N, C-alpha and C positions, 0 to 999 in steps of 0.2 A: 563459600560462606552463604548462609541463609540470608534472605532479603526481607525478612519480616521486620516490623518496626522495633521490636525489643532487641533483636540481634544487632541491628544497625545503630541503635542508641547506645548499646553497650560497646560496640566497636568504636563509635565516635568518641566515647568517653575516654578512650585511651590517649587521645590527643593531649589531654591534660596530665597524663600520668606516665611520661617517660619516652615519648617519641623524640628522638634527637632533633635539634634545630636543623632546619633545611629539609626534613622529611615529612613535616606536617602536610604540606601541599600535595605531595604524591599520595599520601594516605587518604586525604579528602577526595582527590580525584578518583581514586580506586573505589571509595564508598559511593560517590555519585554515579560512577559507571555501573556499580552493582544495582543501584536503584533504577537507573535509566534502562538497563537491559534485563530487568526481571531476574537478576542474579546469575545470568548465564554468560556474561562477558561479551566483548565485541566479537564479531565474526560468526556468531551462531545464528545465522539467518539464511533466508533464501530469497533470491530475486529471479523470476522466470525470464526467459527470452521474450522478445516481442512477438505476440501472436496476432495473425491477421484478424481483422474485424468481420470478415465475411463467413461467419459461422454462427451457430446457435448454441453451441456448447464448447467450452474450453477446459482443458485439464493439464496439469503439470505435476510431476512427481517432485516433492520438495526435498526429499533425502534427509530430513531432520530426524533426530533420534526419538522424538515424541510428537504428539499432535500439537501443532502450533497454538499458542494462546493469543497471539496477535497476528492478524493477517488482513490483507485488503486487496482489492481489485481496482486497477487504475486504467484510464485511457491515456495513451501517450501520443503526442504529436510527433510525427517523424519527418514532416515537410511543412513549410509555412502554409497556413490556411487563411486566405484573405477574409472569408466570411466570419470566422470565429476569432481571428487575430492571434491564434496560437502559433508558436514557432517551434521548430524542432527541439525536443527535450522537455517541453511543457507537459505537465501531467494534471489530470483532474480525476477525482474519485469516480469510479463507475458504479453509481448507485441507482440510476434510473435512465431510461431511454424514453424520450418524448417523441411520439410519432404523430405527425400531423393528422393522420386518419383516425387513430384510436386513442389518443391521449397518452398520458404517462404510464409506462410499464417498468417494473423493476428488473435490474440485473439480480440474479439470485446466486450469490457466491457461497461457497462452503469449503470445509477443510476436514480431513481425517488424518489418521496416523501416517499415511503415505502420500496423499495428494492434496492439492488445492485446486478448486474448480469453480466454474460459474456457468450459468445458463442465461440466455437472453430471450426477450420476446421474439416470437416467430417473425414479427414484422421487421426486425433488424436483419434477419437472415434473408427474408424474401424480398425486401425492398429497402435497403440501407439508405437510399437517396431521400427517403421520406422522413428520416430521423432528424431530430433537433438536439442541439447541445447548448449549454449556457456559454456565451462568448467569454473570452478572457477578460477579466475585470468586472464581470457581472452583466446584468441586463436581461432582456427577454431572449428566450432560446432562438437560435438560428440554425438553418441547415448548413452544415459544413460545405465548403467548395467541393471537396471530394473526401469520401471516407477512406480512400487510399492513403490519405495523409495521416491516418490514425492507426494505432495498434493497441492491443490489450496486454497488460502486464500484471503479474501477481507479486506480492511481497508476503513473507511469513517469518515469524520468530517464535521460538519456544517460549 
């Protein structure tokens, strides 16, 4: 089913015209899922393995049938970090890396028909201990107790 407004409006109109009692909710859920997943349904996505932070470039083959339209790069806590208050499983978007020596520098993520990738400032690769992240709950950036406590992960959807 197409996921454009006209098609969804037409499909939703059938609720008033003959869907048996008890089936309206499943039809609505199906339509909402079409909207939420860009018309491709559940399960058509990619999540990478956790990648070590001690690199300057990361890449993963997403295996999707087309170039993803939705994708992101996140930093995942894998062990409690006292300085940031993150615990295992916490995620934060990897959008910038603040380095005490040179200021804020961006992660540069990208995607193509086969891969999702990101590059980071050289300072992350050469001196990760000088990096700063926003602590859980907000506030001024702090240096994590150890960057061994963090990994990089990608998500992608068609």
